[in-house]
C-alpha positions as CSV (number, residue, x, y, z in Angstrom):
1,X,-54.9,-32.0,151.1
2,X,-53.7,-28.4,150.6
3,X,-50.2,-29.7,150.6
4,X,-50.9,-31.8,147.5
5,X,-52.5,-28.8,145.9
6,X,-49.4,-26.7,146.4
7,X,-47.1,-29.5,145.1
8,X,-49.4,-30.0,142.1
9,X,-49.2,-26.2,141.3
10,X,-45.4,-26.4,141.5
11,X,-45.3,-29.4,139.2
12,X,-47.6,-27.7,136.7
13,X,-45.4,-24.7,136.6
14,X,-42.3,-26.7,136.0
15,X,-43.5,-29.5,133.7
16,X,-42.2,-29.8,130.1
17,X,-39.6,-27.0,130.3
18,X,-36.1,-27.7,129.1
19,X,-34.5,-25.8,132.0
20,X,-35.5,-24.0,135.1
21,X,-35.0,-20.3,134.5
22,X,-35.6,-17.6,137.0
23,X,-35.5,-14.0,135.9
24,X,-35.6,-11.0,138.2
25,X,-38.3,-8.8,136.7
26,X,-38.0,-6.1,139.4
27,X,-38.6,-2.8,137.5
28,X,-36.5,-0.5,139.6
29,X,-34.4,-3.0,141.6
30,X,-34.6,-3.7,145.3
31,X,-35.3,-0.1,146.1
32,X,-38.8,0.0,144.4
33,X,-41.4,0.1,147.2
34,X,-43.6,-2.3,145.2
35,X,-41.0,-5.1,145.2
36,X,-41.4,-7.5,148.1
37,X,-39.6,-10.7,147.2
38,X,-36.4,-11.5,145.3
39,X,-35.6,-15.1,144.3
40,X,-31.9,-15.6,144.5
41,X,-31.7,-19.2,143.4
42,X,-33.8,-22.3,142.9
43,X,-33.0,-25.9,141.9
44,X,-35.4,-28.6,140.8
45,X,-34.2,-32.2,140.2
46,X,-35.1,-34.0,138.0
47,X,-35.9,-31.4,135.4
48,X,-38.2,-31.4,133.6
49,X,-40.4,-32.7,136.4
50,X,-42.1,-36.0,135.8
51,X,-45.8,-36.2,136.8
52,X,-46.6,-38.3,138.8
53,X,-43.2,-38.7,140.4
54,X,-40.7,-37.3,142.9
55,X,-38.8,-34.1,142.9
56,X,-36.1,-32.5,145.0
57,X,-36.4,-28.7,145.5
58,X,-34.0,-26.2,147.0
59,X,-33.9,-22.4,146.9
60,X,-33.1,-19.1,148.5
61,X,-35.1,-15.9,148.5
62,X,-35.2,-12.5,150.2
63,X,-38.3,-11.0,151.6
64,X,-37.6,-7.3,151.1
65,X,-40.2,-6.0,153.6
66,X,-42.5,-7.5,156.2
67,X,-45.5,-9.2,154.7
68,X,-48.5,-9.1,157.0
69,X,-51.5,-9.1,154.7
70,X,-53.7,-8.6,153.0
71,X,-51.4,-9.1,150.0
72,X,-52.7,-8.9,146.4
73,X,-50.9,-11.0,143.8
74,X,-51.4,-11.2,140.0
75,X,-50.4,-14.5,138.4
76,X,-50.0,-14.6,134.6
77,X,-49.9,-18.1,133.1
78,X,-48.9,-18.6,129.5
79,X,-49.0,-21.8,127.5
80,X,-47.3,-22.6,124.2
81,X,-50.0,-23.4,121.6
82,X,-49.1,-23.8,117.9
83,X,-45.7,-22.1,118.6
84,X,-47.2,-19.0,120.2
85,X,-47.5,-18.1,123.9
86,X,-51.1,-17.7,124.8
87,X,-52.4,-16.4,128.1
88,X,-54.4,-18.9,130.1
89,X,-57.6,-17.2,131.3
90,X,-58.6,-17.3,135.0
91,X,-61.2,-20.1,135.5
92,X,-62.2,-21.1,139.0
93,X,-59.1,-19.4,140.5
94,X,-56.8,-21.3,138.1
95,X,-54.8,-19.6,135.4
96,X,-54.0,-16.0,135.0
97,X,-55.8,-14.7,138.1
98,X,-55.6,-11.8,140.5
99,X,-55.7,-13.0,144.1
100,X,-56.9,-10.3,146.5
101,X,-55.6,-11.8,149.7
102,X,-52.8,-14.3,149.4
103,X,-52.3,-14.4,153.2
104,X,-55.9,-15.6,153.7
105,X,-55.4,-18.2,151.0
106,X,-52.3,-19.5,152.7
107,X,-54.0,-19.5,156.1
108,X,-57.0,-21.5,154.8
109,X,-54.7,-23.9,152.9
110,X,-52.2,-24.5,155.7
111,X,-54.2,-24.7,158.9
112,X,-55.8,-27.4,160.9
113,X,-58.3,-26.5,163.6
114,X,-57.2,-22.8,163.3
115,X,-53.5,-23.5,163.9
116,X,-50.8,-23.4,161.3
117,X,-50.1,-26.8,159.7
118,X,-47.2,-26.4,157.3
119,X,-45.9,-29.2,155.1
120,X,-43.1,-31.2,156.7
121,X,-40.7,-30.0,154.0
122,X,-41.1,-26.4,155.2
123,X,-41.3,-27.2,158.9
124,X,-38.0,-29.2,158.6
125,X,-36.3,-26.0,157.3
126,X,-38.0,-23.7,159.9
127,X,-39.8,-21.9,157.1
128,X,-43.3,-20.3,157.6
129,X,-46.2,-21.2,155.3
130,X,-48.5,-18.5,156.6
131,X,-48.4,-14.7,157.0
132,X,-46.7,-12.8,158.5
133,X,-43.4,-13.3,156.7
134,X,-40.7,-11.2,158.3
135,X,-38.2,-9.3,156.2
136,X,-35.1,-11.4,155.6
137,X,-33.5,-14.3,153.8
138,X,-35.3,-17.7,153.5
139,X,-33.4,-20.8,152.5
140,X,-34.7,-24.2,151.8
141,X,-32.1,-26.9,151.5
142,X,-32.9,-29.8,149.3
143,X,-36.3,-31.3,150.2
144,X,-38.1,-34.2,148.6
145,X,-41.7,-33.8,147.3
146,X,-44.0,-36.4,145.9
147,X,-45.9,-35.2,142.8
148,X,-49.4,-36.8,142.6
149,X,-51.2,-37.8,139.4
150,X,-53.0,-34.8,138.0
151,X,-56.4,-34.5,136.4
152,X,-58.6,-31.8,134.9
153,X,-57.2,-28.3,134.4
154,X,-53.9,-29.3,136.1
155,X,-53.3,-32.1,133.7
156,X,-54.0,-29.7,130.8
157,X,-51.5,-27.2,132.1
158,X,-48.9,-29.8,132.6
159,X,-49.2,-31.2,129.1
160,X,-47.3,-28.4,127.4
161,X,-44.7,-25.7,128.0
162,X,-45.8,-23.2,130.6
163,X,-44.5,-19.8,131.6
164,X,-45.6,-18.2,134.9
165,X,-45.1,-14.6,136.0
166,X,-45.8,-13.2,139.5
């Protein structure tokens, strides 16, 4: 079930955009001690994503230093409303939220009886879905995901253009 949640989040982030755009927002480049991940490339087909539907995803990123946890992450979600970008508030851990321990979230989402249980698409590529993440390059060749029907807040987020910043 956690797998569907992750796929749903990905779909929400990509819906209704005209193109996939990744911008490196590192303030001081790779040498800044606060920078831990650099996304080199990402492709999503079809784009925009159709919900429900199927999507093929590929990408490449560098983990700039070992991630062992706890890891805090601030997620800013903005939605276009009447031509203006409006920040979506954090409600029930959805929206513009600060997550105090992403490693614990991943562990609880991707485990079965206490053992890691990664989605097949990640396992097929030899990619981890839980901390620790070792410093290095991670590549996912094209993998196929099924995007489920969305309801509630997910449906609301997917209904218009959305911008997400980590």
